N, C-alpha and C positions, 0 to 999 in steps of 0.2 A: 282179471282185469281185464284179458280178452272176449270172456264170455259176456260180461258188463256191458262192453261196446256192441257187443253182436245183437244183444237182446234189446239195447236203445235203437240200434238201426234197423231191427226188424218190426219196429213199431208196439215191443211188447211193454206192456204197462202191469207192474205189482198189484194185487188185488187190495190193495186199501182204499177205501169207499171215503167219499168227501162228505157224508153223511156225518153230522156234528161238527165241521169245521166251519171255520169264519172266514168270511169271502167280503171283498167291498165291491160295490156295485162300480162299474166302470163309467168313464164319462160318456160312452158310446151307450150306455144300457140302462136308463132310468127305468124302474119295472114299474108298469100300471097293471092294473085288475083287466084280466082277458090278453094281455099284451106280452110279448117275451122281450126282456131285456137282457143284459150280459153281466157276469162276475167274472173275479179274478181270484185267485187265492194259492197258498204255496201247497201243492201237493206232488206226490212221483217224483219229488227231488227238483222240482222248480216251478215255476209260475204256470198256472195252469187256468184257461178261459173256458168258461162254458155259457150257454143259453140258459135264463134264469125265468121264473116263473114265480108268482108271490104264492102264498097260501089262502085261500078262499077266505079267510079271516079278515086278510091285512084290508088295512083301509090307507086309501090315499095311495098315493105316489112314492115310491122308496127311491129317493135322489140318488145322483151319481154322488160316488166319494162315502157314501152311508155303509155302514156295516151290518151284515146279514149273516145269519146262520143257515146253513143246508140242513133242510128237514128230510129231504126225499132226493133219491138219484135216478134218473132215467137215461141208462145207457145210450149212445156212446158220450151224449155232450150237453146234457141237459139237468138242471136240478130245479128243484123247490126250495124256495127260501122264507124266512120271517126275520122282521128286525130284529136284530140283536137286543135291542133295548126294552123289546115288549115282554 
């Protein structure tokens, strides 16, 4: 237990990748072509927020509260996403 707390306090994150995870676009982060938005997802034992950009073939705006899937991860806090319904 003490080791786990020490790791959390040191900023250590497990090596789990967000690729393939489902995320939700936040109310602040609608994702438009060539613009960065924001998504939240369950990861690393909590809820994490990432900057998000859409894949080049995404058409239109991905609106707030829309579900997306992460297709690429650019550490430390940016992901590329696609609509989960495509």
